[in-house]
N, CA, C and O of each residue as an XYZ file, in Angstrom:
932
protein
N     149.594    -31.658     52.068
C     149.498    -30.976     50.692
C     149.527    -29.564     50.871
O     150.180    -28.797     50.163
N     148.592    -29.134     52.120
C     148.548    -27.596     52.462
C     149.887    -27.134     53.018
O     150.222    -25.953     52.936
N     150.591    -27.990     53.540
C     152.052    -27.247     54.202
C     152.581    -26.920     52.826
O     153.047    -25.814     52.551
N     152.481    -28.038     51.870
C     153.491    -27.917     50.771
C     152.882    -26.592     49.969
O     153.746    -25.821     49.552
N     151.802    -26.314     49.761
C     151.404    -25.361     48.796
C     151.450    -24.138     49.855
O     151.238    -23.012     49.404
N     151.683    -24.272     51.074
C     152.265    -22.787     51.587
C     153.607    -22.365     51.444
O     153.972    -21.190     51.394
N     154.333    -23.375     51.380
C     155.709    -23.305     51.220
C     155.859    -22.882     49.866
O     156.535    -21.859     49.755
N     155.451    -23.345     48.862
C     155.638    -22.874     47.380
C     155.390    -21.593     47.173
O     156.244    -20.893     46.629
N     153.730    -20.890     47.722
C     153.484    -19.599     47.803
C     154.635    -18.683     48.508
O     154.908    -17.541     48.137
N     155.123    -19.215     49.342
C     156.477    -18.321     50.252
C     157.554    -18.329     49.309
O     158.248    -17.313     49.356
N     157.894    -19.207     48.452
C     158.936    -19.269     48.000
C     158.812    -18.607     46.667
O     159.857    -18.347     46.070
N     157.673    -18.305     46.131
C     157.265    -17.465     44.937
C     157.537    -16.118     45.238
O     158.139    -15.348     44.489
N     157.007    -15.803     46.534
C     156.828    -14.278     46.907
C     158.397    -13.950     47.094
O     158.929    -12.960     46.593
N     159.153    -15.033     47.982
C     160.808    -14.522     47.980
C     161.511    -14.355     46.663
O     162.415    -13.527     46.546
N     161.098    -15.163     45.610
C     161.518    -15.013     44.239
C     161.195    -13.432     43.638
O     161.999    -12.872     42.892
N     160.211    -12.944     43.967
C     159.758    -11.679     43.207
C     160.692    -10.485     43.817
O     160.785     -9.393     43.257
N     161.435    -10.845     45.141
C     162.322     -9.561     45.504
C     163.697     -9.978     45.035
O     164.593     -9.800     45.861
N     164.057    -10.525     43.809
C     165.252    -10.760     43.241
C     165.837     -9.164     42.971
O     165.140     -8.227     42.582
N     167.412     -9.107     43.305
C     167.899     -8.085     42.884
C     168.205     -7.777     41.264
O     168.517     -8.571     40.376
N     167.997     -6.297     41.210
C     168.000     -5.812     39.906
C     169.382     -5.230     39.606
O     170.152     -4.897     40.507
N     169.723     -5.096     38.041
C     170.914     -4.580     37.654
C     170.627     -3.166     36.959
O     170.437     -3.142     35.743
N     170.601     -2.243     37.552
C     170.199     -0.995     36.554
C     171.510     -0.555     35.647
O     172.664     -0.535     36.074
N     171.142     -0.247     34.461
C     172.170     -0.003     33.546
C     172.166      1.225     33.335
O     171.102      1.844     33.309
N     173.528      1.911     33.113
C     173.713      3.500     33.046
C     174.675      3.867     31.714
O     175.800      3.372     31.650
N     174.320      4.505     30.952
C     175.391      4.770     29.752
C     176.175      6.035     30.384
O     175.626      6.932     31.023
N     177.134      5.974     30.182
C     178.022      7.337     30.883
C     178.704      7.888     29.135
O     179.721      7.397     28.647
N     177.997      8.789     28.570
C     178.340      9.502     27.629
C     177.115      8.783     26.672
O     176.216      8.007     26.998
N     177.487      9.402     25.302
C     176.655      8.795     24.406
C     177.403      8.724     22.871
O     178.292      9.512     22.551
N     176.949      7.776     22.087
C     177.512      7.581     20.838
C     178.131      8.443     20.208
O     179.206      8.382     19.612
N     177.063      9.665     20.429
C     177.719     11.545     19.618
C     178.463     12.303     20.418
O     178.687     13.480     20.135
N     178.983     11.668     21.618
C     179.674     12.587     22.554
C     178.935     13.668     23.344
O     179.373     14.783     23.626
N     177.955     13.246     23.598
C     176.958     14.108     24.966
C     177.495     13.865     25.934
O     177.886     12.708     26.086
N     177.723     14.827     26.949
C     178.237     14.880     28.402
C     176.963     14.698     29.354
O     176.351     15.593     29.936
N     176.725     13.397     29.369
C     175.497     13.204     30.144
C     175.831     11.827     30.771
O     176.846     11.236     30.402
N     174.883     11.218     31.849
C     174.641     10.012     32.252
C     173.210      9.730     31.810
O     172.293     10.540     31.940
N     173.078      8.333     31.198
C     171.490      8.101     30.908
C     171.018      6.616     31.481
O     171.161      5.614     30.781
N     170.502      6.563     32.678
C     169.534      7.809     32.937
C     170.400      8.573     34.267
O     171.016      7.774     34.972
N     170.466      9.584     34.538
C     171.085     10.303     35.307
C     170.309     10.260     36.867
O     170.669     11.132     37.658
N     169.471      9.472     37.230
C     168.637      9.377     38.329
C     168.326      8.043     38.471
O     167.733      7.613     37.481
N     168.530      7.142     39.436
C     168.167      5.960     39.396
C     167.523      5.409     40.964
O     168.164      5.708     41.972
N     166.707      4.896     41.046
C     165.998      4.561     41.920
C     166.324      2.779     42.358
O     165.939      1.799     41.720
N     166.875      2.788     43.217
C     167.366      1.215     43.339
C     167.101      0.737     44.700
O     167.118      1.599     45.578
N     166.828     -0.636     45.085
C     166.411     -1.251     46.484
C     167.835     -2.023     46.950
O     168.417     -2.787     46.179
N     168.158     -1.829     47.850
C     169.131     -2.578     48.756
C     169.487     -4.132     47.983
O     168.636     -4.983     47.726
N     170.729     -4.224     47.744
C     171.063     -5.352     47.302
C     170.886     -5.085     45.488
O     171.333     -6.059     44.881
N     170.433     -4.178     44.719
C     170.569     -3.868     43.540
C     171.781     -3.454     43.086
O     172.576     -2.948     43.878
N     172.050     -3.590     41.928
C     173.281     -2.918     41.441
C     173.212     -2.061     40.311
O     172.320     -2.272     39.489
N     174.153     -0.960     40.108
C     174.128     -0.183     39.110
C     175.517     -0.239     38.233
O     176.663      0.003     38.610
N     175.053     -0.625     36.979
C     176.321     -1.075     36.263
C     176.266      0.336     35.149
O     175.247      0.774     34.613
N     177.689      0.873     34.998
C     177.926      1.784     34.337
C     178.683      1.290     33.273
O     179.602      0.481     33.401
N     178.220      1.875     32.009
C     178.645      1.204     30.588
C     179.171      2.549     29.863
O     178.517      3.589     29.936
N     180.304      2.472     29.211
C     181.017      3.759     28.789
C     181.117      3.841     27.250
O     181.436      2.923     26.495
N     180.804      5.042     26.941
C     180.538      5.588     25.554
C     181.897      6.563     24.820
O     182.466      7.118     25.760
N     182.324      6.797     23.974
C     183.251      7.669     23.527
C     183.117      9.321     24.319
O     182.063      9.849     24.673
N     184.564      9.919     24.457
C     185.718      9.217     24.033
C     186.644      8.848     25.429
O     187.658      8.153     25.352
N     186.190      9.361     26.580
C     187.069      8.878     27.723
C     186.416      9.568     29.072
O     186.674     10.667     29.563
N     185.553      8.634     29.473
C     184.929      9.117     30.560
C     185.186      8.345     31.913
O     185.764      7.260     31.852
N     184.831      8.795     32.990
C     185.023      8.290     34.392
C     183.582      8.242     35.061
O     182.591      8.682     34.479
N     183.536      7.562     36.580
C     182.545      7.987     37.157
C     182.961      7.834     38.953
O     183.361      6.777     39.440
N     182.801      8.864     39.588
C     183.404      8.838     40.713
C     182.267      9.401     41.657
O     181.462     10.211     41.197
N     182.183      8.938     43.115
C     180.922      9.417     43.999
C     181.535     10.777     44.682
O     182.725     11.086     44.748
N     180.460     11.467     45.147
C     180.956     12.607     45.461
C     179.851     13.107     46.584
O     178.758     12.546     46.662
N     180.123     13.918     47.221
C     179.255     14.637     48.404
C     178.395     15.567     48.106
O     178.889     16.504     47.479
N     176.992     15.659     48.393
C     176.241     16.533     47.548
C     176.856     18.047     47.910
O     176.611     18.900     47.056
N     177.538     18.431     48.940
C     177.940     19.640     49.472
C     179.541     20.007     49.077
O     180.138     21.034     49.401
N     180.085     18.836     48.255
C     181.427     19.067     47.536
C     181.357     18.440     46.039
O     182.174     17.651     45.564
N     180.282     18.928     45.444
C     180.134     18.394     43.736
C     181.727     18.624     43.102
O     182.544     19.434     43.540
N     181.922     17.717     41.995
C     183.282     17.602     41.404
C     184.349     17.400     42.024
O     185.378     17.888     41.556
N     184.412     16.523     43.414
C     185.328     16.232     44.065
C     184.970     14.848     44.735
O     183.840     14.684     45.196
N     185.901     13.873     44.792
C     185.699     12.612     45.289
C     185.485     12.484     46.796
O     186.148     13.000     47.695
N     184.466     11.722     46.879
C     184.249     11.695     48.562
C     185.025     10.514     49.155
O     185.305      9.503     48.511
N     185.317     10.707     50.318
C     186.439      9.789     51.172
C     185.512      8.580     51.242
O     184.311      8.664     51.500
N     186.216      7.366     50.973
C     185.433      6.378     50.857
C     184.545      6.061     49.644
O     183.742      5.129     49.591
N     184.725      6.713     48.942
C     183.614      6.693     47.620
C     184.167      5.692     46.576
O     185.297      5.203     46.597
N     183.126      5.445     45.593
C     183.513      4.509     44.704
C     184.243      5.223     43.511
O     184.038      6.429     43.378
N     184.874      4.736     42.847
C     185.907      4.970     41.688
C     186.031      4.277     40.455
O     186.558      3.171     40.579
N     185.702      4.597     39.303
C     185.776      3.549     38.162
C     187.011      3.437     37.461
O     187.345      2.485     36.755
N     187.810      4.686     37.750
C     189.193      4.982     36.843
C     188.396      5.502     35.367
O     187.192      5.392     35.136
N     189.257      5.987     34.624
C     188.906      6.185     33.207
C     188.729      4.965     32.187
O     189.344      3.901     32.120
N     187.785      5.426     31.490
C     187.399      4.409     30.568
C     187.331      4.846     29.184
O     186.340      5.446     28.767
N     188.411      4.558     28.393
C     188.567      5.251     27.224
C     188.238      4.188     25.971
O     188.620      3.018     25.983
N     187.480      4.782     24.913
C     187.038      4.015     23.749
C     186.438      5.180     22.465
O     185.799      6.218     22.639
N     186.795      4.715     21.497
C     186.501      5.586     20.092
C     185.290      4.672     19.383
O     184.696      5.109     18.397
N     185.001      3.490     19.913
C     184.066      2.792     19.420
C     182.403      3.144     19.830
O     181.723      3.005     20.847
N     182.166      3.680     18.431
C     180.594      4.483     18.489
C     179.434      3.445     18.195
O     178.347      3.975     17.960
N     179.470      2.106     18.167
C     178.707      1.385     17.897
C     178.474      0.403     19.229
O     177.394     -0.145     19.449
N     179.353      0.299     19.867
C     179.403     -0.683     21.055
C     180.248     -0.034     22.352
O     181.354      0.498     22.246
N     179.627     -0.163     23.375
C     180.186      0.361     24.859
C     181.432     -0.275     25.125
O     181.579     -1.364     24.569
N     182.308      0.111     25.795
C     183.708     -0.182     25.946
C     183.694     -1.090     26.456
O     182.657     -1.496     26.980
N     185.199     -1.977     26.520
C     185.249     -3.483     27.054
C     185.230     -3.262     28.502
O     184.963     -4.290     29.125
N     185.374     -2.527     29.008
C     185.099     -2.226     30.350
C     183.837     -1.490     31.139
O     183.524     -0.332     30.862
N     183.140     -2.270     32.148
C     182.077     -1.376     32.621
C     182.411     -1.387     34.341
O     183.264     -2.128     34.831
N     181.623     -0.482     35.092
C     181.910     -0.521     36.498
C     180.427     -0.699     36.887
O     179.378     -0.322     36.364
N     180.754     -1.488     38.114
C     179.514     -1.939     39.058
C     179.367     -1.481     40.402
O     180.316     -1.478     41.185
N     178.302     -1.121     40.684
C     178.286     -0.703     42.380
C     177.243     -1.050     42.613
O     176.282     -0.797     41.886
N     177.165     -1.851     43.908
C     176.352     -2.453     44.760
C     175.262     -1.458     45.818
O     175.748     -0.929     46.818
N     174.014     -1.307     45.534
C     173.335     -0.359     46.542
C     173.308     -1.329     47.923
O     172.927     -2.499     47.958
N     173.824     -0.514     49.064
C     173.850     -0.927     50.388
C     172.833     -0.526     51.471
O     172.389     -1.205     52.397
N     172.573      0.769     51.116
C     171.535      1.561     51.915
C     170.837      2.279     50.849
O     171.447      3.192     50.293
N     169.605      1.986     50.473
C     168.707      2.535     49.740
C     168.195      3.900     50.266
O     167.590      4.667     49.516
N     168.418      4.165     51.430
C     167.931      5.566     52.078
C     168.795      6.740     52.094
O     168.563      7.938     52.253
N     170.057      5.935     51.845
C     171.310      7.041     51.527
C     171.505      7.588     50.248
O     172.078      6.794     49.503
N     171.155      8.949     49.601
C     171.760      9.014     48.381
C     173.167      8.785     48.141
O     174.090      8.689     48.950
N     173.160      8.701     46.667
C     174.760      8.241     46.152
C     174.783      9.461     44.878
O     174.233      9.453     43.776
N     175.485     10.281     45.407
C     175.894     11.455     44.242
C     177.350     10.924     43.429
O     178.325     10.360     43.926
N     177.134     11.278     42.169
C     178.279     10.856     41.443
C     178.178     11.809     40.188
O     177.162     12.327     39.723
N     179.698     11.926     39.685
C     179.914     12.414     38.316
C     181.180     12.016     37.650
O     181.969     11.172     38.074
N     181.303     12.816     36.405
C     182.467     12.244     35.512
C     183.665     13.529     35.785
O     183.513     14.751     35.779
N     184.955     12.641     36.034
C     185.977     13.421     36.465
C     186.883     14.106     35.322
O     187.785     14.896     35.602
N     186.601     13.778     34.186
C     187.216     14.060     32.957
C     186.944     15.571     32.624
O     185.815     16.038     32.475
N     188.114     16.275     32.526
C     188.005     17.735     31.941
C     187.264     18.802     32.876
O     187.620     19.263     33.960
N     186.033     19.066     32.052
C     185.294     20.088     32.729
C     183.836     19.280     32.640
O     182.795     19.936     32.619
N     183.815     17.940     32.594
C     182.619     17.385     32.352
C     181.606     17.590     33.357
O     180.453     17.809     32.986
N     181.910     17.543     34.655
C     181.465     17.910     35.561
C     180.615     19.149     35.598
O     179.401     19.247     35.776
N     181.483     20.028     35.399
C     180.809     21.401     35.545
C     180.015     21.567     34.180
O     179.526     22.683     34.004
N     179.871     20.878     33.463
C     179.021     21.123     31.923
C     177.867     20.062     32.429
O     177.037     19.870     31.540
N     177.609     19.320     33.653
C     176.463     19.037     33.620
C     176.454     17.338     33.764
O     175.383     16.732     33.819
N     177.331     16.872     33.800
C     177.747     15.399     33.584
C     177.943     14.957     35.009
O     179.069     14.764     35.467
N     176.612     14.765     35.850
C     176.763     14.224     37.398
C     175.288     13.415     37.096
O     174.662     13.335     36.039
N     175.035     12.944     38.210
C     173.700     11.820     38.536
C     173.822     11.406     40.044
O     174.711     11.552     40.884
N     172.691     10.884     40.054
C     172.308     10.391     41.737
C     171.747      9.146     41.661
O     171.063      8.647     40.768
N     172.171      8.647     42.849
C     171.184      6.884     42.904
C     170.516      7.058     44.301
O     171.110      7.221     45.367
N     169.214      6.994     44.104
C     168.230      7.288     45.173
C     167.943      8.671     45.637
O     167.871      8.727     46.864
N     167.768      9.737     45.064
C     167.859     10.873     45.297
C     166.694     11.326     46.403
O     165.634     10.722     46.243
N     166.708     12.014     47.187
C     165.738     12.320     48.372
C     164.321     12.612     47.816
O     164.206     13.372     46.854
N     163.379     12.109     48.315
C     162.263     12.429     47.927
C     161.579     13.686     47.975
O     160.726     14.058     47.169
N     162.108     14.471     49.212
C     161.693     16.010     49.425
C     163.039     16.534     49.924
O     164.034     15.854     50.176
N     162.901     17.862     50.025
C     163.795     18.985     50.316
C     164.582     19.413     49.349
O     164.318     19.179     48.169
N     165.696     20.126     49.747
C     166.463     21.029     48.598
C     167.464     19.988     48.068
O     168.047     20.374     47.055
N     167.786     18.842     48.476
C     168.829     18.339     47.826
C     168.543     17.523     46.637
O     168.546     16.293     46.684
N     168.312     18.151     45.642
C     167.664     17.493     44.265
C     169.001     17.258     43.052
O     170.158     17.620     43.264
N     168.686     16.806     42.206
C     169.841     16.658     41.455
C     169.934     17.827     40.601
O     171.018     18.004     40.046
N     168.950     18.701     40.382
C     168.851     19.758     39.696
C     169.936     20.565     40.636
O     171.036     20.720     40.106
N     169.777     21.086     41.925
C     170.534     21.574     42.425
C     172.116     21.210     42.592
O     173.084     21.971     42.603
N     172.059     19.858     42.710
C     173.693     19.431     42.479
C     174.377     19.623     41.331
O     175.600     19.729     41.243
N     173.324     19.684     40.149
C     174.170     19.966     39.051
C     174.377     21.531     38.771
O     175.367     21.971     38.186
N     173.475     22.208     39.189
C     173.722     23.791     39.390
C     174.843     24.204     40.229
O     175.517     25.211     40.016
N     175.047     23.235     41.367
C     176.383     23.749     42.460
C     177.579     23.150     41.520
O     178.614     23.814     41.456
N     177.493     22.022     40.843
C     178.571     21.462     39.901
C     179.177     22.446     38.954
O     180.386     22.396     38.727
N     178.232     23.543     38.259
C     178.527     24.256     37.570
C     179.527     25.485     37.961
O     180.267     26.122     37.212
N     179.348     25.604     39.183
C     179.916     26.622     39.907
C     181.223     26.646     40.660
O     181.807     27.623     41.128
N     181.607     25.213     40.684
C     183.051     25.017     41.098
C     184.256     24.993     40.147
O     184.022     24.710     38.972
N     185.276     25.206     40.446
C     186.530     26.044     39.866
C     187.140     24.771     38.987
O     187.521     24.838     37.819
N     187.137     23.646     39.802
C     188.344     22.370     39.309
C     187.407     21.311     39.192
O     186.237     21.452     39.549
N     187.857     20.252     38.708
C     186.876     18.751     38.459
C     188.188     18.072     38.836
O     189.240     18.152     38.201
N     187.937     17.282     40.145
C     189.013     16.150     40.795
C     188.820     15.049     40.908
O     187.845     14.557     41.477
N     189.918     14.330     40.266
C     189.773     12.618     40.075
C     190.295     12.225     41.552
O     190.973     12.935     42.295
N     189.796     10.873     41.806
C     190.257     10.390     42.991
C     191.789     10.040     42.817
O     192.343     10.116     41.720
N     192.414      9.665     43.934
C     193.664      9.063     43.656
C     193.917      7.907     44.108
O     195.110      7.609     44.145
N     192.946      6.920     44.579
C     192.651      5.432     44.905
C     192.916      4.500     43.557
O     193.252      5.006     42.486
N     192.766      3.397     43.704
C     193.156      2.509     42.535
C     191.502      2.386     41.787
O     190.374      2.323     42.277
N     191.985      2.389     40.492
C     190.492      2.311     39.667
C     189.823      0.995     40.014
O     190.462     -0.048     40.155
N     188.484      1.092     40.149
C     187.661     -0.146     40.545
C     187.590      0.037     41.886
O     186.974     -0.952     42.285
N     187.859      0.724     42.823
C     187.590      0.910     44.278
C     185.868      1.384     44.348
O     185.197      2.100     43.605
N     185.554      0.662     45.530
C     184.108      0.618     45.735
C     183.119     -0.148     44.929
O     181.910     -0.147     45.161
N     183.666     -0.757     44.034
C     182.694     -1.411     43.044
C     183.611     -2.270     42.297
O     184.794     -2.291     42.637
N     183.216     -2.956     41.353
C     183.771     -3.853     40.240
C     184.035     -3.514     39.058
O     183.067     -3.261     38.340
N     185.230     -3.415     38.557
C     185.632     -2.980     37.153
C     186.044     -4.245     36.424
O     187.024     -4.947     36.674
N     185.030     -4.434     35.379
C     185.160     -5.820     34.869
C     185.303     -5.412     33.194
O     185.122     -4.274     32.761
N     185.626     -6.461     32.465
C     185.812     -6.540     31.176
C     184.452     -7.249     30.596
O     183.930     -8.267     31.049
N     184.022     -6.493     29.523
C     182.534     -7.147     28.955
C     182.788     -7.747     27.873
O     183.731     -7.391     27.166
N     182.007     -8.741     27.562
C     181.906     -9.630     26.315
C     181.239     -8.808     25.507
O     180.611     -7.875     26.009
N     181.254     -9.013     24.039
C     180.774     -7.929     23.228
C     179.149     -7.666     23.345
O     178.214     -8.460     23.450
N     179.201     -6.199     23.283
C     177.702     -5.851     24.003
C     177.329     -4.784     22.633
O     177.979     -4.691     21.591
N     176.221     -4.122     22.968
C     175.785     -2.962     22.448
C     174.836     -2.456     23.188
O     173.991     -1.797     22.583
N     174.700     -2.593     24.558
C     173.501     -1.945     25.344
C     174.298     -1.652     26.719
O     175.284     -2.238     27.166
N     173.774     -0.872     27.102
C     172.658      0.213     27.060
C     173.048      1.230     25.875
O     174.207      1.608     25.705
N     171.990      1.626     25.090
C     172.362      2.699     23.865
C     172.659      3.972     24.281
O     172.078      4.755     25.033
N     173.817      4.037     23.557
C     174.271      5.922     24.150
C     173.388      6.823     23.193
O     173.720      7.993     23.000
N     172.477      6.387     22.707
C     171.333      7.414     22.140
C     170.036      7.073     22.509
O     169.280      8.040     22.412
N     169.597      6.234     22.827
C     168.169      5.908     23.375
C     168.187      6.495     24.821
O     169.192      6.412     25.526
N     166.964      7.128     25.258
C     166.940      7.524     26.630
C     166.873      6.428     27.548
O     166.238      5.390     27.363
N     167.681      6.768     28.715
C     167.437      5.633     29.664
C     166.145      5.504     30.606
O     165.300      6.395     30.525
N     165.973      4.557     31.396
C     165.098      4.198     32.401
C     165.707      4.121     33.624
O     166.839      3.642     33.695
N     165.098      4.543     34.662
C     165.576      4.111     36.049
C     165.130      2.770     36.624
O     165.504      2.406     37.739
N     164.436      2.141     35.956
C     163.877      0.975     36.076
C     164.791     -0.073     36.770
O     164.821     -0.654     37.855
N     165.589     -0.031     35.520
C     166.487     -1.198     35.421
C     165.748     -2.607     35.022
O     164.557     -2.726     35.311
N     166.506     -3.776     34.299
C     166.093     -4.989     34.185
C     166.793     -6.046     34.802
O     168.023     -6.087     34.817
N     165.883     -7.123     35.444
C     166.644     -8.116     35.943
C     167.653     -8.857     34.876
O     167.434     -8.925     33.667
N     168.715     -9.359     35.504
C     169.480    -10.171     34.642
C     168.973    -11.621     34.280
O     168.424    -12.391     35.069
N     169.241    -11.851     33.001
C     168.660    -13.335     32.511
C     169.844    -14.116     32.277
O     170.970    -13.636     32.151
N     169.552    -15.327     32.224
C     170.508    -16.281     31.786
C     169.802    -17.322     30.940
O     168.637    -17.689     31.090
N     170.692    -17.759     30.006
C     170.374    -18.858     28.546
C     171.324    -20.175     28.898
O     172.210    -20.316     29.741
N     170.911    -20.854     28.155
C     171.806    -22.035     27.898
C     171.863    -22.903     29.304
O     170.943    -23.116     30.094
N     173.286    -23.350     29.363
C     173.541    -23.908     30.673
C     173.134    -23.286     31.942
O     172.490    -23.914     32.783
N     173.584    -21.771     32.133
C     173.251    -21.051     32.857
C     171.631    -21.155     33.317
O     171.403    -21.483     34.481
N     170.708    -20.927     32.569
C     169.196    -21.225     32.726
C     169.059    -22.696     33.387
O     168.162    -22.904     34.203
N     169.918    -23.655     33.037
C     169.680    -24.888     33.461
C     169.975    -25.262     34.632
O     169.270    -26.002     35.317
N     171.302    -24.665     35.042
C     171.979    -24.397     36.408
C     170.891    -23.765     37.431
O     170.683    -24.285     38.528
N     170.272    -22.701     37.024
C     169.619    -22.093     37.761
C     168.402    -22.719     37.869
O     167.929    -22.409     38.962
N     167.740    -23.375     37.326
C     166.587    -24.284     37.504
C     166.923    -25.478     38.506
O     166.126    -25.939     39.323
N     168.369    -25.944     38.286
C     168.619    -27.110     39.199
C     168.625    -26.654     40.573
O     168.107    -27.372     41.429
N     169.271    -25.287     40.957
C     169.261    -25.037     42.201
C     168.282    -24.438     42.784
O     168.340    -24.273     44.002
N     167.246    -24.014     42.093
C     166.004    -23.461     42.547
C     165.354    -24.726     43.091
O     165.150    -24.927     44.289
N     165.056    -25.535     42.130
C     164.720    -27.284     42.717
C     165.555    -27.629     43.637
O     164.853    -27.930     44.603
N     166.501    -27.745     43.869
C     167.339    -28.178     45.284
C     166.897    -27.233     46.397
O     166.651    -27.779     47.473
N     166.766    -26.011     46.332
C     166.575    -25.227     47.584
C     165.116    -25.367     47.842
O     164.685    -25.249     48.989
N     164.171    -25.665     46.617
C     162.697    -25.950     47.383
C     162.585    -27.092     47.931
O     161.746    -27.210     48.823
N     163.413    -28.255     47.537
C     163.217    -29.397     48.372
C     163.761    -29.295     49.692
O     163.118    -29.742     50.642
N     164.780    -28.802     49.836
C     165.370    -28.559     50.936
C     164.380    -27.801     51.969
O     163.916    -28.307     52.991
N     164.139    -26.431     51.480
C     163.191    -25.946     52.289
C     161.974    -26.676     52.716
O     161.474    -26.431     53.813
N     161.442    -27.607     51.871
C     160.294    -28.433     52.112
C     160.604    -29.541     53.165
O     159.738    -29.917     53.954
N     161.772    -30.013     53.153
C     162.102    -30.714     54.082
C     162.007    -30.350     55.304
O     161.390    -30.982     56.163
N     162.768    -29.028     55.526
C     162.926    -28.281     56.713
C     161.475    -28.082     57.353
O     161.129    -28.370     58.499
N     160.836    -27.611     56.497
C     159.526    -27.113     56.860
C     158.636    -28.287     57.536
O     157.805    -28.021     58.405
N     158.861    -29.548     57.093
C     158.232    -30.520     57.727
C     158.644    -31.061     58.890
O     157.945    -31.487     59.809
N     160.313    -31.003     58.763
C     160.824    -31.411     60.205
C     160.490    -30.247     61.258
O     160.463    -30.668     62.415
N     160.279    -29.134     61.142
C     159.831    -28.033     62.303
C     158.712    -28.073     62.549
O     158.292    -27.626     63.616
N     157.765    -28.722     61.458
C     156.248    -28.225     62.027
C     155.410    -29.588     62.315
O     154.362    -29.628     62.959
N     156.248    -30.998     61.554
C     155.550    -32.243     62.169
C     156.274    -33.081     62.895
O     155.853    -34.224     63.070
N     157.364    -32.708     63.390
C     157.996    -33.627     64.206
C     159.095    -34.514     63.757
O     159.730    -35.113     64.625
N     159.347    -34.644     62.716
C     160.176    -35.667     61.897
C     161.545    -35.134     62.589
O     161.669    -34.108     63.258
N     162.554    -36.103     62.257
C     163.928    -35.845     62.876
C     165.125    -36.064     61.686
O     166.290    -35.728     61.898
N     164.723    -36.615     60.530
C     165.554    -36.740     59.700
C     165.316    -36.355     58.206
O     164.124    -36.272     57.910
N     166.161    -36.118     57.258
C     165.160    -35.563     55.815
C     164.539    -36.707     55.474
O     163.362    -36.641     55.119
N     165.213    -37.961     55.518
C     164.401    -39.208     55.040
C     163.091    -39.403     55.388
O     162.169    -39.796     54.673
N     163.081    -39.020     56.835
C     161.753    -39.017     57.419
C     160.821    -38.146     56.858
O     159.619    -38.393     56.763
N     161.485    -36.921     56.412
C     160.482    -35.919     56.170
C     159.864    -36.136     54.990
O     158.752    -35.636     54.821
N     160.526    -36.987     53.874
C     159.626    -37.328     52.524
C     159.021    -38.454     52.788
O     158.157    -38.845     52.003
N     159.324    -39.169     53.878
C     158.311    -40.177     53.743
C     157.392    -40.095     54.763
O     156.839    -41.109     55.191
N     157.118    -38.731     55.304
C     155.744    -38.417     56.233
C     154.614    -38.064     54.962
O     153.440    -38.432     54.968
N     155.237    -37.312     53.952
C     153.844    -37.016     53.057
C     154.522    -37.809     51.819
O     155.644    -37.577     51.368
N     153.606    -38.800     51.359
C     153.921    -39.924     50.057
C     153.868    -39.191     48.710
O     154.346    -39.601     47.651
N     153.067    -37.789     48.965
C     152.989    -37.284     47.897
C     153.875    -35.983     47.608
O     153.738    -35.244     46.633
N     154.636    -35.868     48.451
C     156.031    -34.594     48.548
C     156.681    -34.985     47.181
O     156.687    -34.266     46.182
N     157.214    -36.206     47.286
C     158.341    -36.181     46.104
C     157.542    -36.256     44.862
O     158.249    -36.135     43.863
N     156.448    -36.397     44.653
C     155.773    -36.697     43.218
C     155.457    -35.303     43.014
O     155.190    -35.000     41.851
N     155.431    -34.564     43.712
C     155.144    -32.832     43.648
C     156.345    -32.245     42.954
O     156.405    -31.615     41.898
N     157.232    -32.580     43.751
C     158.694    -32.087     43.694
C     159.166    -32.391     42.419
O     159.982    -31.639     41.886
N     158.663    -33.641     41.722
C     159.079    -33.894     40.408
C     158.371    -33.326     39.410
O     158.991    -33.028     38.390
N     156.923    -33.054     39.486
C     156.262    -31.935     38.679
C     156.877    -30.656     38.515
O     156.889    -30.149     37.393
N     157.361    -30.102     39.440
C     158.184    -28.713     39.500
C     159.226    -28.621     39.103
O     159.593    -27.446     39.088
N     160.249    -29.605     38.596
C     161.426    -29.774     38.002
C     161.300    -29.343     36.765
O     162.259    -29.390     35.995
């Protein structure tokens, strides 16, 4: 039972490190030229999903020293147009964070939106001169706002949304994000997968620490293990 309790504690600890999806509003219901939030702190494996509000916005990755211009091999959502002021656009763009120590600067390529302050950053430096305010000030000084020439959706996932009203284009955003949740059949599937994974991990734990050689031997070794598993299901 001690082995099982140890394994259960380790599994719970691993579950606390699940990835988070950080939602960013691109523009607002009232047409403000902003990203909300414009600064996001995300861990490796987290995603940042951009939801578009009127009228016609985009999000492209830039280098800090070259604001309002696309970065080589950077992400690009393409333009997402909508006139609906009550719901986000049908399309959203999701970027996955693969290196939390590297700041990711981005901007809207529409018209003079970048020069007017529609810029943001994922994982800004904790210290130094490379701040969001400095990037925004530099953006205001450039002559042109350049769109990438690569295919829309490059460097991320451009997807169609089901009907949704969040994140709000008027409420202030947060940089913390929220974990994705599941309901109905998806929730049942998640529970089944979790139980199956725990059972497999438990069997492997016994096989590597107690000298058993097969899965059936692993469960036979501790007569209470199967009952413990059933209570967790």
